[in-house]
C-alpha positions, 0 to 999 in steps of 0.5 A: 543783348546779342544782335538779332538774327534774321529768324529769330521770334522776339519781344517787341515793347511796341508803342501804340500810335498815340505814343501813350502807351505800349505793349510788349508783343512777338514779332520776327526778324527778317532783317538779314545779318548784314543789315544787323550788324550796320544799323540800329535798327532790325526788320521785324514782321509783326506776330498775332495770334488772331488770323489775319484776312490775307498777306500771313503765314501759321506759325506754331511750336512746330515751326520754332527750332527753338523755344516755344509760342503760347498759342498757335499764331500768324506772321503778317507779311503786311506787319513790317516794322523797321525798329531800334533794336532797344526795344527788343526785349527778348528772344524766345525763339528761332523760325525754322528755313522752311518756313523763313523761306514761306516767310520770304515768298509771302513778302515777295508776293506783296511786293510783286508787281500789280502785272504779274 
């Protein structure tokens, strides 16, 4: 597999917390190329079809520069994971720059000071 790129929608073999089962699920690569070049890990955000109650950005095929999703989905800002890149099964799309900016703003809001 080629080096994952920021904005790529990938399929990841997520292992459940009990370590007994895993499931292939979509995720969005958010780590930049500098990080992806030097690390064996990649930083991703969970993508789900269920609308979370908060801290999520909608993601549809209109938001993709290339590829497609099976269903309208949501990127969860509070679903950030560092994963070994070997867990990436496939790249299925690329998010448009304006949607990536919306996602960055949501993540920034998640980590902003309580005083702001």
